[in-house]
PyMOL Python script that loads the backbone (N, CA, C, O; Angstrom):
from pymol import cmd

cmd.read_pdbstr("""\
ATOM      1  N   MET A   1      24.034  -6.206 -15.358  1.00  0.00           N
ATOM      2  CA  MET A   1      23.601  -5.565 -14.139  1.00  0.00           C
ATOM      3  C   MET A   1      22.083  -5.349 -14.224  1.00  0.00           C
ATOM      4  O   MET A   1      21.588  -4.775 -15.193  1.00  0.00           O
ATOM      5  N   GLU A   2      21.356  -5.809 -13.209  1.00  0.00           N
ATOM      6  CA  GLU A   2      19.908  -5.684 -13.208  1.00  0.00           C
ATOM      7  C   GLU A   2      19.493  -4.395 -12.534  1.00  0.00           C
ATOM      8  O   GLU A   2      20.044  -3.993 -11.509  1.00  0.00           O
ATOM      9  N   ARG A   3      18.491  -3.751 -13.148  1.00  0.00           N
ATOM     10  CA  ARG A   3      17.933  -2.570 -12.523  1.00  0.00           C
ATOM     11  C   ARG A   3      16.849  -2.998 -11.550  1.00  0.00           C
ATOM     12  O   ARG A   3      16.176  -4.008 -11.754  1.00  0.00           O
ATOM     13  N   GLU A   4      16.691  -2.227 -10.503  1.00  0.00           N
ATOM     14  CA  GLU A   4      15.640  -2.519  -9.547  1.00  0.00           C
ATOM     15  C   GLU A   4      14.308  -2.064 -10.133  1.00  0.00           C
ATOM     16  O   GLU A   4      14.217  -0.981 -10.711  1.00  0.00           O
ATOM     17  N   LYS A   5      13.283  -2.885  -9.983  1.00  0.00           N
ATOM     18  CA  LYS A   5      11.981  -2.582 -10.549  1.00  0.00           C
ATOM     19  C   LYS A   5      11.337  -1.430  -9.780  1.00  0.00           C
ATOM     20  O   LYS A   5      11.373  -1.400  -8.550  1.00  0.00           O
ATOM     21  N   LYS A   6      10.747  -0.480 -10.514  1.00  0.00           N
ATOM     22  CA  LYS A   6      10.095   0.659  -9.894  1.00  0.00           C
ATOM     23  C   LYS A   6       8.815   0.203  -9.212  1.00  0.00           C
ATOM     24  O   LYS A   6       8.074  -0.614  -9.758  1.00  0.00           O
ATOM     25  N   THR A   7       8.557   0.724  -8.030  1.00  0.00           N
ATOM     26  CA  THR A   7       7.337   0.435  -7.301  1.00  0.00           C
ATOM     27  C   THR A   7       6.496   1.699  -7.272  1.00  0.00           C
ATOM     28  O   THR A   7       6.949   2.745  -6.806  1.00  0.00           O
ATOM     29  N   TYR A   8       5.277   1.600  -7.768  1.00  0.00           N
ATOM     30  CA  TYR A   8       4.394   2.758  -7.821  1.00  0.00           C
ATOM     31  C   TYR A   8       3.895   3.124  -6.429  1.00  0.00           C
ATOM     32  O   TYR A   8       3.890   2.292  -5.521  1.00  0.00           O
ATOM     33  N   ARG A   9       3.478   4.372  -6.272  1.00  0.00           N
ATOM     34  CA  ARG A   9       3.058   4.877  -4.972  1.00  0.00           C
ATOM     35  C   ARG A   9       1.865   4.094  -4.419  1.00  0.00           C
ATOM     36  O   ARG A   9       1.831   3.786  -3.228  1.00  0.00           O
ATOM     37  N   SER A  10       0.887   3.770  -5.269  1.00  0.00           N
ATOM     38  CA  SER A  10      -0.279   3.026  -4.790  1.00  0.00           C
ATOM     39  C   SER A  10       0.123   1.636  -4.299  1.00  0.00           C
ATOM     40  O   SER A  10      -0.444   1.131  -3.330  1.00  0.00           O
ATOM     41  N   THR A  11       1.094   1.019  -4.963  1.00  0.00           N
ATOM     42  CA  THR A  11       1.578  -0.294  -4.528  1.00  0.00           C
ATOM     43  C   THR A  11       2.297  -0.174  -3.192  1.00  0.00           C
ATOM     44  O   THR A  11       2.130  -1.029  -2.322  1.00  0.00           O
ATOM     45  N   ARG A  12       3.096   0.876  -3.016  1.00  0.00           N
ATOM     46  CA  ARG A  12       3.782   1.090  -1.738  1.00  0.00           C
ATOM     47  C   ARG A  12       2.780   1.332  -0.614  1.00  0.00           C
ATOM     48  O   ARG A  12       2.966   0.845   0.501  1.00  0.00           O
ATOM     49  N   ASP A  13       1.707   2.091  -0.906  1.00  0.00           N
ATOM     50  CA  ASP A  13       0.684   2.340   0.108  1.00  0.00           C
ATOM     51  C   ASP A  13      -0.026   1.047   0.498  1.00  0.00           C
ATOM     52  O   ASP A  13      -0.257   0.794   1.680  1.00  0.00           O
ATOM     53  N   ARG A  14      -0.372   0.228  -0.498  1.00  0.00           N
ATOM     54  CA  ARG A  14      -1.024  -1.054  -0.232  1.00  0.00           C
ATOM     55  C   ARG A  14      -0.085  -1.965   0.561  1.00  0.00           C
ATOM     56  O   ARG A  14      -0.520  -2.652   1.485  1.00  0.00           O
ATOM     57  N   ALA A  15       1.186  -1.971   0.205  1.00  0.00           N
ATOM     58  CA  ALA A  15       2.167  -2.793   0.922  1.00  0.00           C
ATOM     59  C   ALA A  15       2.293  -2.332   2.369  1.00  0.00           C
ATOM     60  O   ALA A  15       2.424  -3.157   3.274  1.00  0.00           O
ATOM     61  N   ARG A  16       2.255  -1.021   2.593  1.00  0.00           N
ATOM     62  CA  ARG A  16       2.347  -0.493   3.958  1.00  0.00           C
ATOM     63  C   ARG A  16       1.156  -0.964   4.792  1.00  0.00           C
ATOM     64  O   ARG A  16       1.331  -1.368   5.942  1.00  0.00           O
ATOM     65  N   LEU A  17      -0.061  -0.916   4.222  1.00  0.00           N
ATOM     66  CA  LEU A  17      -1.248  -1.366   4.947  1.00  0.00           C
ATOM     67  C   LEU A  17      -1.187  -2.859   5.250  1.00  0.00           C
ATOM     68  O   LEU A  17      -1.546  -3.291   6.345  1.00  0.00           O
ATOM     69  N   ILE A  18      -0.734  -3.640   4.284  1.00  0.00           N
ATOM     70  CA  ILE A  18      -0.625  -5.085   4.473  1.00  0.00           C
ATOM     71  C   ILE A  18       0.435  -5.402   5.521  1.00  0.00           C
ATOM     72  O   ILE A  18       0.245  -6.309   6.332  1.00  0.00           O
ATOM     73  N   GLN A  19       1.540  -4.675   5.517  1.00  0.00           N
ATOM     74  CA  GLN A  19       2.584  -4.892   6.518  1.00  0.00           C
ATOM     75  C   GLN A  19       2.089  -4.532   7.918  1.00  0.00           C
ATOM     76  O   GLN A  19       2.466  -5.185   8.891  1.00  0.00           O
ATOM     77  N   GLN A  20       1.246  -3.495   8.030  1.00  0.00           N
ATOM     78  CA  GLN A  20       0.693  -3.134   9.332  1.00  0.00           C
ATOM     79  C   GLN A  20      -0.255  -4.210   9.849  1.00  0.00           C
ATOM     80  O   GLN A  20      -0.213  -4.557  11.029  1.00  0.00           O
ATOM     81  N   LEU A  21      -1.118  -4.746   8.968  1.00  0.00           N
ATOM     82  CA  LEU A  21      -2.015  -5.830   9.367  1.00  0.00           C
ATOM     83  C   LEU A  21      -1.224  -7.060   9.799  1.00  0.00           C
ATOM     84  O   LEU A  21      -1.553  -7.706  10.793  1.00  0.00           O
ATOM     85  N   THR A  22      -0.186  -7.373   9.045  1.00  0.00           N
ATOM     86  CA  THR A  22       0.630  -8.541   9.374  1.00  0.00           C
ATOM     87  C   THR A  22       1.342  -8.344  10.709  1.00  0.00           C
ATOM     88  O   THR A  22       1.417  -9.274  11.512  1.00  0.00           O
ATOM     89  N   ALA A  23       1.863  -7.151  10.951  1.00  0.00           N
ATOM     90  CA  ALA A  23       2.557  -6.886  12.215  1.00  0.00           C
ATOM     91  C   ALA A  23       1.602  -6.988  13.402  1.00  0.00           C
ATOM     92  O   ALA A  23       2.015  -7.362  14.500  1.00  0.00           O
ATOM     93  N   ALA A  24       0.332  -6.658  13.189  1.00  0.00           N
ATOM     94  CA  ALA A  24      -0.639  -6.709  14.281  1.00  0.00           C
ATOM     95  C   ALA A  24      -1.014  -8.142  14.656  1.00  0.00           C
ATOM     96  O   ALA A  24      -1.316  -8.409  15.819  1.00  0.00           O
ATOM     97  N   TYR A  25      -1.000  -9.070  13.693  1.00  0.00           N
ATOM     98  CA  TYR A  25      -1.509 -10.415  13.942  1.00  0.00           C
ATOM     99  C   TYR A  25      -0.452 -11.516  13.939  1.00  0.00           C
ATOM    100  O   TYR A  25      -0.728 -12.609  14.433  1.00  0.00           O
ATOM    101  N   TYR A  26       0.728 -11.280  13.412  1.00  0.00           N
ATOM    102  CA  TYR A  26       1.732 -12.343  13.268  1.00  0.00           C
ATOM    103  C   TYR A  26       2.366 -12.695  14.607  1.00  0.00           C
ATOM    104  O   TYR A  26       2.745 -11.813  15.378  1.00  0.00           O
ATOM    105  N   GLU A  27       2.478 -13.998  14.876  1.00  0.00           N
ATOM    106  CA  GLU A  27       3.194 -14.500  16.049  1.00  0.00           C
ATOM    107  C   GLU A  27       4.107 -15.626  15.591  1.00  0.00           C
ATOM    108  O   GLU A  27       3.612 -16.649  15.117  1.00  0.00           O
ATOM    109  N   PRO A  28       5.423 -15.477  15.715  1.00  0.00           N
ATOM    110  CA  PRO A  28       6.314 -16.560  15.301  1.00  0.00           C
ATOM    111  C   PRO A  28       6.118 -17.795  16.185  1.00  0.00           C
ATOM    112  O   PRO A  28       6.015 -17.691  17.407  1.00  0.00           O
ATOM    113  N   GLY A  29       6.070 -18.950  15.549  1.00  0.00           N
ATOM    114  CA  GLY A  29       5.911 -20.198  16.274  1.00  0.00           C
ATOM    115  C   GLY A  29       4.470 -20.628  16.474  1.00  0.00           C
ATOM    116  O   GLY A  29       4.223 -21.781  16.828  1.00  0.00           O
ATOM    117  N   ASN A  30       3.512 -19.738  16.259  1.00  0.00           N
ATOM    118  CA  ASN A  30       2.100 -20.059  16.416  1.00  0.00           C
ATOM    119  C   ASN A  30       1.509 -20.297  15.030  1.00  0.00           C
ATOM    120  O   ASN A  30       1.393 -19.359  14.241  1.00  0.00           O
ATOM    121  N   LEU A  31       1.133 -21.541  14.724  1.00  0.00           N
ATOM    122  CA  LEU A  31       0.646 -21.865  13.381  1.00  0.00           C
ATOM    123  C   LEU A  31      -0.706 -21.236  13.068  1.00  0.00           C
ATOM    124  O   LEU A  31      -1.058 -21.099  11.897  1.00  0.00           O
ATOM    125  N   ARG A  32      -1.467 -20.854  14.078  1.00  0.00           N
ATOM    126  CA  ARG A  32      -2.730 -20.167  13.818  1.00  0.00           C
ATOM    127  C   ARG A  32      -2.496 -18.697  13.496  1.00  0.00           C
ATOM    128  O   ARG A  32      -3.415 -18.005  13.057  1.00  0.00           O
ATOM    129  N   ARG A  33      -1.281 -18.217  13.711  1.00  0.00           N
ATOM    130  CA  ARG A  33      -0.930 -16.822  13.419  1.00  0.00           C
ATOM    131  C   ARG A  33       0.265 -16.728  12.481  1.00  0.00           C
ATOM    132  O   ARG A  33       1.000 -15.741  12.518  1.00  0.00           O
ATOM    133  N   CYS A  34       0.473 -17.741  11.638  1.00  0.00           N
ATOM    134  CA  CYS A  34       1.573 -17.712  10.671  1.00  0.00           C
ATOM    135  C   CYS A  34       1.157 -16.840   9.481  1.00  0.00           C
ATOM    136  O   CYS A  34       0.012 -16.392   9.411  1.00  0.00           O
ATOM    137  N   TYR A  35       2.074 -16.602   8.555  1.00  0.00           N
ATOM    138  CA  TYR A  35       1.788 -15.729   7.422  1.00  0.00           C
ATOM    139  C   TYR A  35       0.620 -16.239   6.588  1.00  0.00           C
ATOM    140  O   TYR A  35      -0.232 -15.450   6.177  1.00  0.00           O
ATOM    141  N   ARG A  36       0.564 -17.539   6.330  1.00  0.00           N
ATOM    142  CA  ARG A  36      -0.521 -18.082   5.509  1.00  0.00           C
ATOM    143  C   ARG A  36      -1.874 -17.909   6.202  1.00  0.00           C
ATOM    144  O   ARG A  36      -2.863 -17.579   5.546  1.00  0.00           O
ATOM    145  N   ALA A  37      -1.929 -18.124   7.500  1.00  0.00           N
ATOM    146  CA  ALA A  37      -3.184 -17.963   8.235  1.00  0.00           C
ATOM    147  C   ALA A  37      -3.627 -16.503   8.240  1.00  0.00           C
ATOM    148  O   ALA A  37      -4.816 -16.214   8.102  1.00  0.00           O
ATOM    149  N   ILE A  38      -2.687 -15.592   8.398  1.00  0.00           N
ATOM    150  CA  ILE A  38      -3.022 -14.161   8.367  1.00  0.00           C
ATOM    151  C   ILE A  38      -3.517 -13.776   6.985  1.00  0.00           C
ATOM    152  O   ILE A  38      -4.475 -13.014   6.858  1.00  0.00           O
ATOM    153  N   TRP A  39      -2.868 -14.299   5.943  1.00  0.00           N
ATOM    154  CA  TRP A  39      -3.298 -14.015   4.572  1.00  0.00           C
ATOM    155  C   TRP A  39      -4.727 -14.512   4.349  1.00  0.00           C
ATOM    156  O   TRP A  39      -5.553 -13.791   3.789  1.00  0.00           O
ATOM    157  N   GLN A  40      -5.024 -15.744   4.787  1.00  0.00           N
ATOM    158  CA  GLN A  40      -6.361 -16.304   4.574  1.00  0.00           C
ATOM    159  C   GLN A  40      -7.427 -15.569   5.375  1.00  0.00           C
ATOM    160  O   GLN A  40      -8.518 -15.311   4.867  1.00  0.00           O
ATOM    161  N   ARG A  41      -7.120 -15.232   6.613  1.00  0.00           N
ATOM    162  CA  ARG A  41      -8.128 -14.697   7.515  1.00  0.00           C
ATOM    163  C   ARG A  41      -8.333 -13.191   7.383  1.00  0.00           C
ATOM    164  O   ARG A  41      -9.466 -12.718   7.468  1.00  0.00           O
ATOM    165  N   TYR A  42      -7.257 -12.430   7.178  1.00  0.00           N
ATOM    166  CA  TYR A  42      -7.358 -10.977   7.249  1.00  0.00           C
ATOM    167  C   TYR A  42      -7.036 -10.260   5.942  1.00  0.00           C
ATOM    168  O   TYR A  42      -7.669  -9.252   5.631  1.00  0.00           O
ATOM    169  N   ILE A  43      -6.079 -10.748   5.178  1.00  0.00           N
ATOM    170  CA  ILE A  43      -5.619 -10.030   3.994  1.00  0.00           C
ATOM    171  C   ILE A  43      -6.489 -10.343   2.782  1.00  0.00           C
ATOM    172  O   ILE A  43      -6.986  -9.427   2.127  1.00  0.00           O
ATOM    173  N   TYR A  44      -6.679 -11.623   2.476  1.00  0.00           N
ATOM    174  CA  TYR A  44      -7.375 -12.021   1.248  1.00  0.00           C
ATOM    175  C   TYR A  44      -8.806 -11.483   1.154  1.00  0.00           C
ATOM    176  O   TYR A  44      -9.207 -11.076   0.063  1.00  0.00           O
ATOM    177  N   PRO A  45      -9.600 -11.457   2.231  1.00  0.00           N
ATOM    178  CA  PRO A  45     -10.957 -10.910   2.096  1.00  0.00           C
ATOM    179  C   PRO A  45     -10.981  -9.418   1.745  1.00  0.00           C
ATOM    180  O   PRO A  45     -11.909  -8.960   1.079  1.00  0.00           O
ATOM    181  N   VAL A  46      -9.985  -8.666   2.179  1.00  0.00           N
ATOM    182  CA  VAL A  46      -9.957  -7.224   1.922  1.00  0.00           C
ATOM    183  C   VAL A  46      -9.194  -6.901   0.642  1.00  0.00           C
ATOM    184  O   VAL A  46      -9.645  -6.094  -0.171  1.00  0.00           O
ATOM    185  N   TYR A  47      -8.032  -7.537   0.469  1.00  0.00           N
ATOM    186  CA  TYR A  47      -7.183  -7.325  -0.699  1.00  0.00           C
ATOM    187  C   TYR A  47      -7.027  -8.657  -1.425  1.00  0.00           C
ATOM    188  O   TYR A  47      -6.090  -9.400  -1.132  1.00  0.00           O
ATOM    189  N   PRO A  48      -7.922  -8.985  -2.371  1.00  0.00           N
ATOM    190  CA  PRO A  48      -7.816 -10.287  -3.044  1.00  0.00           C
ATOM    191  C   PRO A  48      -6.529 -10.390  -3.859  1.00  0.00           C
ATOM    192  O   PRO A  48      -6.364  -9.700  -4.865  1.00  0.00           O
ATOM    193  N   MET A  49      -5.636 -11.243  -3.423  1.00  0.00           N
ATOM    194  CA  MET A  49      -4.367 -11.478  -4.115  1.00  0.00           C
ATOM    195  C   MET A  49      -3.894 -12.872  -3.748  1.00  0.00           C
ATOM    196  O   MET A  49      -4.337 -13.443  -2.752  1.00  0.00           O
ATOM    197  N   CYS A  50      -2.997 -13.417  -4.550  1.00  0.00           N
ATOM    198  CA  CYS A  50      -2.473 -14.743  -4.241  1.00  0.00           C
ATOM    199  C   CYS A  50      -1.449 -14.633  -3.102  1.00  0.00           C
ATOM    200  O   CYS A  50      -0.987 -13.545  -2.758  1.00  0.00           O
ATOM    201  N   TYR A  51      -1.119 -15.771  -2.543  1.00  0.00           N
ATOM    202  CA  TYR A  51      -0.201 -15.816  -1.405  1.00  0.00           C
ATOM    203  C   TYR A  51       1.188 -15.318  -1.786  1.00  0.00           C
ATOM    204  O   TYR A  51       1.845 -14.659  -0.980  1.00  0.00           O
ATOM    205  N   ASN A  52       1.646 -15.622  -3.002  1.00  0.00           N
ATOM    206  CA  ASN A  52       2.974 -15.164  -3.428  1.00  0.00           C
ATOM    207  C   ASN A  52       3.026 -13.645  -3.542  1.00  0.00           C
ATOM    208  O   ASN A  52       4.044 -13.040  -3.205  1.00  0.00           O
ATOM    209  N   THR A  53       1.957 -13.021  -4.007  1.00  0.00           N
ATOM    210  CA  THR A  53       1.904 -11.564  -4.071  1.00  0.00           C
ATOM    211  C   THR A  53       1.944 -10.978  -2.664  1.00  0.00           C
ATOM    212  O   THR A  53       2.612  -9.972  -2.425  1.00  0.00           O
ATOM    213  N   TYR A  54       1.237 -11.600  -1.746  1.00  0.00           N
ATOM    214  CA  TYR A  54       1.254 -11.166  -0.344  1.00  0.00           C
ATOM    215  C   TYR A  54       2.681 -11.191   0.210  1.00  0.00           C
ATOM    216  O   TYR A  54       3.115 -10.238   0.858  1.00  0.00           O
ATOM    217  N   LEU A  55       3.403 -12.274  -0.044  1.00  0.00           N
ATOM    218  CA  LEU A  55       4.788 -12.360   0.425  1.00  0.00           C
ATOM    219  C   LEU A  55       5.659 -11.304  -0.246  1.00  0.00           C
ATOM    220  O   LEU A  55       6.564 -10.759   0.384  1.00  0.00           O
ATOM    221  N   HIS A  56       5.394 -11.010  -1.519  1.00  0.00           N
ATOM    222  CA  HIS A  56       6.141  -9.963  -2.220  1.00  0.00           C
ATOM    223  C   HIS A  56       5.883  -8.604  -1.565  1.00  0.00           C
ATOM    224  O   HIS A  56       6.815  -7.818  -1.391  1.00  0.00           O
ATOM    225  N   TYR A  57       4.631  -8.319  -1.200  1.00  0.00           N
ATOM    226  CA  TYR A  57       4.295  -7.049  -0.560  1.00  0.00           C
ATOM    227  C   TYR A  57       4.966  -6.911   0.804  1.00  0.00           C
ATOM    228  O   TYR A  57       5.274  -5.798   1.230  1.00  0.00           O
ATOM    229  N   LEU A  58       5.194  -8.019   1.486  1.00  0.00           N
ATOM    230  CA  LEU A  58       5.882  -7.944   2.775  1.00  0.00           C
ATOM    231  C   LEU A  58       7.331  -7.498   2.611  1.00  0.00           C
ATOM    232  O   LEU A  58       7.922  -6.953   3.544  1.00  0.00           O
ATOM    233  N   GLY A  59       7.905  -7.725   1.432  1.00  0.00           N
ATOM    234  CA  GLY A  59       9.293  -7.356   1.190  1.00  0.00           C
ATOM    235  C   GLY A  59       9.486  -5.974   0.600  1.00  0.00           C
ATOM    236  O   GLY A  59      10.624  -5.536   0.428  1.00  0.00           O
ATOM    237  N   ILE A  60       8.398  -5.270   0.284  1.00  0.00           N
ATOM    238  CA  ILE A  60       8.503  -3.941  -0.327  1.00  0.00           C
ATOM    239  C   ILE A  60       8.758  -2.901   0.754  1.00  0.00           C
ATOM    240  O   ILE A  60       8.114  -2.914   1.803  1.00  0.00           O
ATOM    241  N   ASP A  61       9.699  -2.002   0.495  1.00  0.00           N
ATOM    242  CA  ASP A  61       9.976  -0.897   1.401  1.00  0.00           C
ATOM    243  C   ASP A  61       8.924   0.182   1.156  1.00  0.00           C
ATOM    244  O   ASP A  61       8.871   0.730   0.055  1.00  0.00           O
ATOM    245  N   PRO A  62       8.081   0.509   2.147  1.00  0.00           N
ATOM    246  CA  PRO A  62       7.010   1.474   1.906  1.00  0.00           C
ATOM    247  C   PRO A  62       7.461   2.931   1.918  1.00  0.00           C
ATOM    248  O   PRO A  62       6.641   3.825   1.709  1.00  0.00           O
ATOM    249  N   ALA A  63       8.739   3.188   2.158  1.00  0.00           N
ATOM    250  CA  ALA A  63       9.230   4.565   2.166  1.00  0.00           C
ATOM    251  C   ALA A  63       9.165   5.143   0.753  1.00  0.00           C
ATOM    252  O   ALA A  63       9.461   4.443  -0.216  1.00  0.00           O
ATOM    253  N   PRO A  64       8.783   6.401   0.631  1.00  0.00           N
ATOM    254  CA  PRO A  64       8.709   7.001  -0.706  1.00  0.00           C
ATOM    255  C   PRO A  64      10.087   7.099  -1.352  1.00  0.00           C
ATOM    256  O   PRO A  64      11.099   7.286  -0.677  1.00  0.00           O
ATOM    257  N   GLU A  65      10.097   6.968  -2.663  1.00  0.00           N
ATOM    258  CA  GLU A  65      11.356   7.079  -3.395  1.00  0.00           C
ATOM    259  C   GLU A  65      11.798   8.536  -3.416  1.00  0.00           C
ATOM    260  O   GLU A  65      10.958   9.428  -3.534  1.00  0.00           O
ATOM    261  N   PRO A  66      13.086   8.793  -3.305  1.00  0.00           N
ATOM    262  CA  PRO A  66      13.552  10.181  -3.338  1.00  0.00           C
ATOM    263  C   PRO A  66      13.302  10.803  -4.707  1.00  0.00           C
ATOM    264  O   PRO A  66      13.449  10.156  -5.743  1.00  0.00           O
ATOM    265  N   ARG A  67      12.924  12.061  -4.680  1.00  0.00           N
ATOM    266  CA  ARG A  67      12.686  12.767  -5.936  1.00  0.00           C
ATOM    267  C   ARG A  67      14.030  13.133  -6.553  1.00  0.00           C
ATOM    268  O   ARG A  67      14.973  13.486  -5.845  1.00  0.00           O
ATOM    269  N   PRO A  68      14.108  13.047  -7.866  1.00  0.00           N
ATOM    270  CA  PRO A  68      15.373  13.420  -8.509  1.00  0.00           C
ATOM    271  C   PRO A  68      15.622  14.922  -8.366  1.00  0.00           C
ATOM    272  O   PRO A  68      14.693  15.729  -8.345  1.00  0.00           O
ATOM    273  N   GLU A  69      16.890  15.264  -8.269  1.00  0.00           N
ATOM    274  CA  GLU A  69      17.238  16.679  -8.139  1.00  0.00           C
ATOM    275  C   GLU A  69      16.899  17.403  -9.433  1.00  0.00           C
ATOM    276  O   GLU A  69      16.979  16.840 -10.525  1.00  0.00           O
ATOM    277  N   GLU A  70      16.519  18.667  -9.281  1.00  0.00           N
ATOM    278  CA  GLU A  70      16.152  19.450 -10.455  1.00  0.00           C
ATOM    279  C   GLU A  70      17.405  19.811 -11.247  1.00  0.00           C
ATOM    280  O   GLU A  70      18.445  20.158 -10.687  1.00  0.00           O
ATOM    281  N   ASP A  71      17.272  19.720 -12.540  1.00  0.00           N
ATOM    282  CA  ASP A  71      18.365  20.063 -13.439  1.00  0.00           C
ATOM    283  C   ASP A  71      18.342  21.576 -13.650  1.00  0.00           C
ATOM    284  O   ASP A  71      17.312  22.110 -14.060  1.00  0.00           O
ATOM    285  N   PRO A  72      19.438  22.282 -13.387  1.00  0.00           N
ATOM    286  CA  PRO A  72      19.436  23.741 -13.555  1.00  0.00           C
ATOM    287  C   PRO A  72      19.241  24.165 -15.009  1.00  0.00           C
ATOM    288  O   PRO A  72      18.879  25.311 -15.277  1.00  0.00           O
ATOM    289  N   ARG A  73      19.477  23.255 -15.942  1.00  0.00           N
ATOM    290  CA  ARG A  73      19.302  23.600 -17.354  1.00  0.00           C
ATOM    291  C   ARG A  73      17.852  23.458 -17.805  1.00  0.00           C
ATOM    292  O   ARG A  73      17.498  23.913 -18.893  1.00  0.00           O
ATOM    293  N   GLN A  74      16.999  22.827 -16.974  1.00  0.00           N
ATOM    294  CA  GLN A  74      15.603  22.617 -17.342  1.00  0.00           C
ATOM    295  C   GLN A  74      14.831  23.925 -17.227  1.00  0.00           C
ATOM    296  O   GLN A  74      14.910  24.608 -16.205  1.00  0.00           O
ATOM    297  N   LEU A  75      14.088  24.274 -18.267  1.00  0.00           N
ATOM    298  CA  LEU A  75      13.280  25.484 -18.246  1.00  0.00           C
ATOM    299  C   LEU A  75      12.049  25.277 -17.375  1.00  0.00           C
ATOM    300  O   LEU A  75      11.462  24.195 -17.360  1.00  0.00           O
ATOM    301  N   THR A  76      11.665  26.324 -16.649  1.00  0.00           N
ATOM    302  CA  THR A  76      10.464  26.280 -15.826  1.00  0.00           C
ATOM    303  C   THR A  76       9.621  27.501 -16.121  1.00  0.00           C
ATOM    304  O   THR A  76      10.123  28.525 -16.584  1.00  0.00           O
ATOM    305  N   LEU A  77       8.339  27.383 -15.848  1.00  0.00           N
ATOM    306  CA  LEU A  77       7.428  28.506 -16.045  1.00  0.00           C
ATOM    307  C   LEU A  77       7.307  29.287 -14.749  1.00  0.00           C
ATOM    308  O   LEU A  77       7.110  28.703 -13.684  1.00  0.00           O
ATOM    309  N   GLN A  78       7.423  30.586 -14.833  1.00  0.00           N
ATOM    310  CA  GLN A  78       7.282  31.454 -13.669  1.00  0.00           C
ATOM    311  C   GLN A  78       5.921  32.135 -13.753  1.00  0.00           C
ATOM    312  O   GLN A  78       5.647  32.854 -14.714  1.00  0.00           O
ATOM    313  N   PHE A  79       5.073  31.917 -12.762  1.00  0.00           N
ATOM    314  CA  PHE A  79       3.742  32.542 -12.759  1.00  0.00           C
ATOM    315  C   PHE A  79       3.737  33.732 -11.858  1.00  0.00           C
ATOM    316  O   PHE A  79       2.710  34.395 -11.717  1.00  0.00           O
TER     317      PHE A  79
END
""", "prot")
cmd.dss("prot")
cmd.show_as("cartoon", "prot")
cmd.util.cbc("prot")
cmd.orient("prot")
């Protein structure tokens, strides 16, 4: 059974920004507005990354991961 890889908060934030840029410029069926064209024209100059990384960022869920519930046995400091 494979565990899902943890995504750090900064990566999720970057993925959210890239997904917003892609949503603003992408048009299905228009080759001047395909994913590769958007990556070359808008993404790569601001966020230098390869095309495969760009596609990976499009698949990341930008929602924050739920925090684990506090263990009642864990000691805490009271100020």
